[in-house]
C-alpha positions as CSV (number, residue, x, y, z in Angstrom):
1,X,102.9,116.1,73.9
2,X,99.3,114.7,74.9
3,X,99.4,113.8,78.6
4,X,100.1,110.4,79.1
5,X,97.1,109.6,81.6
6,X,95.2,106.5,80.7
7,X,91.5,107.0,81.3
8,X,89.1,104.4,82.7
9,X,87.3,104.6,79.6
10,X,90.5,103.3,77.6
11,X,91.2,100.5,79.8
12,X,87.8,99.1,79.8
13,X,87.8,99.2,76.1
14,X,91.4,97.9,75.8
15,X,90.6,94.9,78.3
16,X,87.2,94.1,76.5
17,X,88.5,93.9,72.8
18,X,91.8,92.8,72.7
19,X,91.9,89.6,70.7
20,X,88.3,88.7,71.9
21,X,87.0,88.6,68.6
22,X,84.1,91.0,69.8
23,X,82.0,93.4,67.7
24,X,84.6,95.7,66.4
25,X,85.0,98.4,63.6
26,X,86.1,97.0,60.5
27,X,88.6,98.6,58.1
28,X,86.8,100.9,55.6
29,X,88.3,101.5,52.0
30,X,91.1,104.1,53.0
31,X,90.6,106.1,49.8
32,X,87.1,106.6,50.9
33,X,87.5,107.4,54.5
34,X,90.5,109.8,54.1
35,X,89.1,113.3,52.8
36,X,92.4,113.8,50.7
37,X,92.5,109.9,49.6
38,X,95.9,109.5,51.5
39,X,96.2,106.9,54.1
40,X,96.3,108.3,57.3
41,X,99.2,107.0,59.4
42,X,100.1,106.9,63.0
43,X,103.8,105.7,64.2
44,X,104.1,103.3,67.2
45,X,108.0,103.0,67.8
46,X,109.6,106.4,66.3
47,X,113.5,105.8,66.9
48,X,116.0,103.3,66.2
49,X,114.2,100.8,63.4
50,X,111.1,102.6,64.4
51,X,112.7,105.8,62.6
52,X,113.6,103.7,59.5
53,X,110.0,102.7,59.3
54,X,108.1,105.8,60.2
55,X,110.3,107.9,57.9
56,X,109.8,105.5,55.1
57,X,106.3,105.4,55.3
58,X,105.6,108.8,56.3
59,X,107.7,110.3,53.7
60,X,105.5,108.9,51.0
61,X,103.4,111.3,49.2
62,X,100.4,108.9,49.5
63,X,100.7,109.1,53.6
64,X,99.4,111.6,56.0
65,X,101.1,111.4,59.3
66,X,98.3,112.1,62.0
67,X,100.0,110.6,65.0
68,X,103.5,109.8,67.0
69,X,103.8,107.5,69.7
70,X,107.0,106.3,71.6
71,X,107.3,104.7,75.2
72,X,110.3,107.3,75.7
73,X,109.5,110.9,75.3
74,X,113.4,111.4,74.6
75,X,113.3,109.6,71.6
76,X,110.8,111.8,69.7
77,X,113.6,114.0,68.1
78,X,113.8,113.3,64.8
79,X,110.1,112.4,64.0
80,X,108.9,115.7,65.8
81,X,111.3,117.8,63.7
82,X,109.9,116.1,60.8
83,X,106.4,116.2,61.6
84,X,106.0,118.9,64.1
85,X,102.2,119.3,63.8
86,X,101.4,115.6,64.4
87,X,100.1,115.2,68.2
88,X,102.8,113.1,70.2
89,X,101.9,110.4,73.0
90,X,103.6,108.1,75.3
91,X,100.9,105.5,75.5
92,X,99.4,103.8,72.4
93,X,96.0,103.2,74.0
94,X,95.6,106.6,74.7
95,X,96.7,107.6,71.3
96,X,93.8,105.3,69.7
97,X,91.3,106.7,72.5
98,X,92.0,110.4,71.4
99,X,92.7,110.3,67.8
100,X,91.8,106.7,66.8
101,X,88.9,107.9,64.2
102,X,91.6,109.7,62.2
103,X,93.9,106.7,61.9
104,X,93.8,104.1,59.0
105,X,97.2,102.4,59.9
106,X,99.9,101.9,62.2
107,X,103.4,100.5,62.3
108,X,104.7,98.5,65.4
109,X,108.4,99.0,65.7
110,X,109.0,98.4,69.4
111,X,110.7,95.5,71.4
112,X,109.4,92.0,70.5
113,X,107.7,91.1,73.6
114,X,105.1,93.6,73.1
115,X,104.5,93.3,69.3
116,X,101.6,91.4,69.8
117,X,99.8,93.1,72.5
118,X,100.1,96.5,70.4
119,X,99.3,95.1,67.2
120,X,96.4,93.3,68.2
121,X,95.0,96.3,70.0
122,X,95.3,98.2,66.6
123,X,93.8,95.1,64.5
124,X,90.9,94.9,67.0
125,X,90.1,98.7,66.1
126,X,90.1,97.9,62.1
127,X,93.6,99.4,62.1
128,X,96.1,98.0,59.1
129,X,99.6,97.0,60.7
130,X,103.2,96.9,59.5
131,X,105.1,95.0,62.3
132,X,108.5,94.7,62.8
133,X,110.3,91.4,62.6
134,X,110.0,89.1,64.4
135,X,106.1,89.4,63.9
136,X,105.8,88.2,67.6
137,X,107.7,86.5,70.9
138,X,105.9,83.3,71.2
139,X,104.7,80.8,68.8
140,X,101.2,81.1,70.1
141,X,101.3,85.0,69.5
142,X,101.9,84.5,66.0
143,X,99.2,82.3,65.3
144,X,96.7,84.9,66.8
145,X,98.0,87.6,64.8
146,X,97.7,85.4,61.7
147,X,94.0,84.5,62.8
148,X,93.1,88.3,63.6
149,X,94.7,89.9,60.1
150,X,92.5,87.1,58.5
151,X,89.3,87.7,60.4
152,X,89.4,91.3,60.4
153,X,90.4,91.6,56.6
154,X,93.5,94.0,57.2
155,X,96.3,94.9,55.0
156,X,99.3,93.6,57.1
157,X,103.1,93.4,56.3
158,X,106.1,92.2,58.2
159,X,108.9,94.7,58.5
160,X,111.8,92.1,57.0
161,X,112.3,94.7,54.3
162,X,114.6,92.6,52.3
163,X,112.0,90.5,51.3
164,X,111.1,93.0,48.6
165,X,114.9,93.6,47.6
166,X,115.7,92.5,44.1
167,X,118.6,90.5,45.4
168,X,116.5,88.2,47.6
169,X,113.7,88.1,44.3
170,X,116.2,87.1,41.9
171,X,117.3,84.3,44.1
172,X,114.0,83.1,44.9
173,X,113.1,83.5,41.0
174,X,116.1,81.3,40.0
175,X,115.4,78.6,42.4
176,X,111.7,78.5,41.1
177,X,113.1,78.1,37.6
178,X,115.0,75.1,38.7
179,X,118.5,76.7,38.0
180,X,120.3,74.3,40.4
181,X,117.8,71.8,40.1
182,X,115.5,70.5,42.8
183,X,116.4,71.5,46.3
184,X,118.1,68.7,48.5
185,X,118.9,71.0,51.8
186,X,119.4,74.4,53.0
187,X,121.9,76.1,55.3
188,X,121.2,79.5,56.6
189,X,123.2,81.7,59.1
190,X,124.2,85.2,60.7
191,X,127.5,85.9,62.6
192,X,125.1,87.9,65.3
193,X,125.7,86.3,68.8
194,X,122.6,85.8,70.9
195,X,124.3,87.9,73.7
196,X,125.8,90.6,71.2
197,X,123.8,93.5,72.8
198,X,124.2,92.2,76.6
199,X,126.9,89.5,77.4
200,X,126.0,89.8,81.3
201,X,124.9,86.0,82.4
202,X,122.0,87.5,84.3
203,X,120.8,91.1,85.1
204,X,122.3,93.0,87.7
205,X,121.0,92.8,91.3
206,X,120.1,96.7,91.6
207,X,117.7,99.2,91.0
208,X,118.3,102.3,89.0
209,X,116.3,105.6,88.9
210,X,113.6,105.2,85.9
211,X,114.2,107.7,83.6
212,X,111.5,110.8,83.6
213,X,111.0,110.2,79.9
214,X,110.3,106.8,80.1
215,X,107.1,104.9,81.1
216,X,108.9,101.7,82.5
217,X,105.5,99.9,83.5
218,X,104.2,100.2,79.8
219,X,107.6,99.1,78.4
220,X,107.6,96.0,80.5
221,X,103.9,95.3,79.1
222,X,103.3,91.8,79.1
223,X,106.6,90.7,81.0
224,X,107.0,90.1,84.8
225,X,107.6,93.3,86.7
226,X,111.1,93.8,87.6
227,X,113.3,97.1,88.4
228,X,114.6,99.1,86.0
229,X,118.5,98.7,85.5
230,X,120.2,101.4,83.3
231,X,121.9,100.0,80.1
232,X,120.5,96.5,80.5
233,X,117.3,96.5,78.6
234,X,116.3,99.9,77.2
235,X,117.0,101.0,74.6
236,X,118.1,97.9,72.4
237,X,119.8,95.8,75.0
238,X,116.7,93.9,75.5
239,X,117.3,91.9,72.5
240,X,119.7,89.4,74.6
241,X,117.1,88.4,77.4
242,X,114.7,85.8,77.0
243,X,111.7,87.6,78.5
244,X,112.0,90.5,75.6
245,X,113.6,89.3,72.9
246,X,114.9,86.2,70.8
247,X,119.0,87.1,70.5
248,X,120.4,86.8,67.0
249,X,118.1,84.0,65.9
250,X,115.1,86.1,66.8
251,X,116.6,89.2,65.3
252,X,117.9,87.7,61.7
253,X,115.7,84.7,61.4
254,X,112.6,86.0,59.8
255,X,115.2,87.9,57.4
256,X,117.3,85.0,56.5
257,X,114.9,82.3,56.0
258,X,112.5,84.4,54.4
259,X,113.9,83.2,50.9
260,X,113.9,79.6,51.7
261,X,110.2,79.9,52.7
262,X,109.5,81.9,49.7
263,X,111.1,80.1,47.2
264,X,110.2,76.4,48.2
265,X,107.0,77.3,49.6
266,X,107.9,76.1,53.0
267,X,104.9,75.3,55.5
268,X,105.6,74.1,58.9
269,X,108.5,72.0,60.0
270,X,108.0,68.5,61.2
271,X,110.7,68.4,63.8
272,X,113.3,70.8,65.2
273,X,116.3,69.8,67.3
274,X,119.0,72.5,68.5
275,X,122.5,72.9,70.0
276,X,123.8,75.8,71.4
277,X,126.8,77.6,73.4
278,X,126.4,79.8,76.4
279,X,122.9,80.3,76.9
280,X,121.7,81.0,80.8
281,X,118.3,80.8,82.3
282,X,117.6,84.5,81.2
283,X,120.1,85.3,78.3
284,X,120.2,83.8,74.9
285,X,123.5,82.0,73.9
286,X,126.5,83.0,71.9
287,X,125.7,80.3,69.3
288,X,123.1,78.1,67.8
289,X,122.5,75.4,65.5
290,X,119.2,74.4,64.8
291,X,117.9,71.7,62.5
292,X,114.6,71.5,61.0
293,X,112.9,68.7,58.8
294,X,110.1,70.2,56.6
295,X,107.8,68.5,54.4
296,X,108.8,68.3,50.9
297,X,107.5,70.6,48.2
298,X,107.4,70.6,44.4
299,X,110.6,72.7,44.5
300,X,112.5,70.1,46.8
301,X,114.2,66.9,46.0
302,X,112.5,64.4,48.3
303,X,109.5,64.0,50.7
304,X,111.1,66.0,53.2
305,X,113.9,68.9,53.2
306,X,116.3,70.1,55.9
307,X,117.0,73.4,56.7
308,X,119.8,74.1,59.2
309,X,120.0,77.5,61.1
310,X,123.1,78.7,62.4
311,X,124.1,82.2,64.3
312,X,127.0,83.5,66.6
313,X,130.0,81.3,66.8
314,X,128.4,78.5,64.8
315,X,128.3,78.6,60.9
316,X,128.3,76.1,57.9
317,X,131.5,75.0,56.2
318,X,132.7,76.0,52.8
319,X,132.8,72.2,51.9
320,X,128.8,72.5,51.8
321,X,129.6,74.6,48.3
322,X,132.2,72.1,46.5
323,X,131.9,74.1,43.2
324,X,132.7,77.4,44.7
325,X,136.3,78.6,43.6
326,X,139.0,78.2,46.1
327,X,139.7,82.0,46.4
328,X,136.2,82.7,47.2
329,X,134.5,82.1,50.9
330,X,131.2,82.1,52.3
331,X,129.6,85.5,53.2
332,X,129.2,86.6,56.9
333,X,125.4,85.9,56.4
334,X,123.0,84.3,54.0
335,X,121.9,80.7,52.7
336,X,123.4,77.8,51.0
337,X,120.8,76.1,48.7
338,X,122.1,72.6,47.8
339,X,120.5,71.4,44.5
340,X,120.5,68.6,42.4
341,X,122.7,70.2,39.6
342,X,124.7,72.8,41.8
343,X,124.4,75.2,44.6
344,X,123.6,78.6,45.2
345,X,125.0,81.0,48.0
346,X,122.6,83.8,48.7
347,X,124.2,86.4,51.1
348,X,122.0,88.6,53.1
349,X,121.9,91.9,51.2
350,X,123.8,90.8,47.9
351,X,122.9,89.0,45.0
352,X,123.1,85.0,44.4
353,X,125.9,83.1,43.5
354,X,125.6,80.2,41.2
355,X,128.0,77.3,41.4
356,X,129.1,76.2,39.1
357,X,129.1,79.0,37.0
358,X,128.4,77.4,33.6
359,X,125.0,76.8,35.0
360,X,124.2,80.5,34.0
361,X,125.4,80.1,30.6
362,X,121.7,79.3,29.2
363,X,119.7,81.4,31.9
364,X,117.9,84.2,30.5
365,X,118.0,86.6,33.6
366,X,114.6,87.9,34.6
367,X,113.7,91.7,34.7
368,X,112.0,91.8,38.0
369,X,111.6,95.7,38.4
370,X,112.0,97.3,41.7
371,X,110.0,97.1,44.5
372,X,109.7,99.3,47.7
373,X,108.8,97.4,51.1
374,X,107.0,100.1,52.8
375,X,105.5,102.1,49.9
376,X,103.8,98.7,48.6
377,X,102.4,98.3,51.7
378,X,100.9,101.8,51.7
379,X,99.4,100.8,48.2
380,X,97.8,97.7,49.3
381,X,96.2,99.7,52.0
382,X,94.9,102.2,49.5
383,X,93.4,99.6,47.4
384,X,92.5,97.0,50.1
385,X,94.9,94.2,48.8
386,X,95.0,91.8,51.9
387,X,96.9,89.3,49.8
388,X,100.1,91.5,49.5
389,X,103.3,89.5,50.0
390,X,104.7,89.2,53.3
391,X,101.5,89.8,55.0
392,X,100.7,87.7,58.3
393,X,99.2,85.0,56.6
394,X,103.1,84.4,55.4
395,X,104.8,86.3,58.0
396,X,102.8,84.3,61.1
397,X,103.9,80.9,60.0
398,X,107.6,82.1,59.2
399,X,107.6,83.7,62.8
400,X,106.4,80.6,64.0
401,X,109.0,78.5,62.7
402,X,111.9,80.8,64.3
403,X,110.2,80.6,67.6
404,X,110.1,77.0,67.5
405,X,113.8,77.1,67.0
406,X,114.2,79.3,70.1
407,X,111.9,76.7,72.0
408,X,114.6,73.6,70.7
409,X,117.6,75.8,72.0
410,X,116.1,75.8,75.6
411,X,115.7,71.9,75.1
412,X,118.8,71.4,73.7
413,X,119.4,68.2,72.1
414,X,115.9,66.9,72.2
415,X,113.9,66.4,68.7
416,X,110.7,68.3,69.1
417,X,107.7,67.1,67.1
418,X,105.4,69.9,66.0
419,X,101.9,69.4,65.0
420,X,100.8,72.8,63.8
421,X,97.2,72.1,63.1
422,X,96.9,71.4,66.8
423,X,99.4,74.0,67.7
424,X,101.2,71.6,69.9
425,X,104.7,70.1,70.5
426,X,103.5,66.4,70.9
427,X,106.3,64.8,72.5
428,X,107.9,67.2,75.1
429,X,105.9,69.1,78.0
430,X,108.2,71.5,78.7
431,X,108.8,72.6,75.2
432,X,104.8,72.8,74.8
433,X,104.7,75.1,77.5
434,X,107.0,77.4,75.8
435,X,104.7,78.1,72.9
436,X,103.3,80.9,75.2
437,X,104.1,83.1,78.1
438,X,102.6,83.9,81.2
439,X,101.0,87.6,80.9
440,X,101.2,90.1,83.6
441,X,97.7,91.4,84.8
442,X,96.3,93.9,82.8
443,X,98.5,92.8,79.6
444,X,96.7,89.4,78.9
445,X,96.2,88.5,75.1
446,X,92.7,86.6,74.5
447,X,92.7,83.7,71.7
448,X,91.1,84.7,68.6
449,X,88.2,82.6,67.7
């Protein structure tokens, strides 16, 4: 593995370029840049969900894996076995410093709080990016990611893989075809608790030795300095803590709200109000119910449409689907679309259910073909197709919506008015302050012009 020493030259370049909109290399058409016509790919985050992303992208025959990076060198095992000749790095900045001219594109599959910092560094170097969901940890970061991808004409995609699955695409098509009529309201949910990964009310007041394989300072990144505590943050348990993740809502919101956004062409909510069960000052709650009011679209029944999110111990009732047979129940996760003519229940990772069933009698089910979320991104990079679905122009506003819901959770019971053009919550100073975060020195993110 390469040394993790971080050169002064790299620090100067990182500070100068991150989000600043200064002169920077723009992406070339990859087929012309790569000697063998393949996309030259480096993985950032190679275990857990990172392994799923890296193996799915790197296993495609149109990809050459040229580098691997993980904050914890103990987590290289599978990736190093698969690509033993790819150089390994602990610090993504050093990787770009050493082999940046060999990289066309990267994945960013790391804890949520560092998505924007790492992805924007790559985009400022002209690299195409596949970033896990949620796209960012704050509303402000989502807006900057969206702007930077457009400014640098990059091929981007968010890692809500079910976006490309036939189940969701069929549900979207049925809604757009008007199978249940225009949509009046939507209820979306998942059983995951916000405290599922760690149910302590606060981190323990102790300091444990940092594993020799982990760069704890870089793992913290943008977040305030704090001691390492074993089995509290790394790996994966970070998701329960407000400084690093978004609980069950942040984890699943971009998955399950994806079909409503795609099918109805939702934009930005007008208002949001939330209730919660069990949040603390530092940890997300066990249960959430967040109610959004969106502007109506050509697919909705009114001038506005209500979208309600639930997770953990809060869930919609089956009475919302009056035409569902008595021997059926709602799935553990999914969405209910209430239309003028009937209802659709769209389970997470399963096909749509239509009620009443006779609505399907005259419906000609389309042949939508197969899609591969990771490979389609690679193909788009190779052809320069910046308009691929689920790019940051789409994923940014979707992530903003999820993060606005998390702000509403922290301002329980208060209806927040959102002005997307001004990037402002206009009626609540506390909520408006939560659109961004305080960045630790050396990990600042600058606004994109």
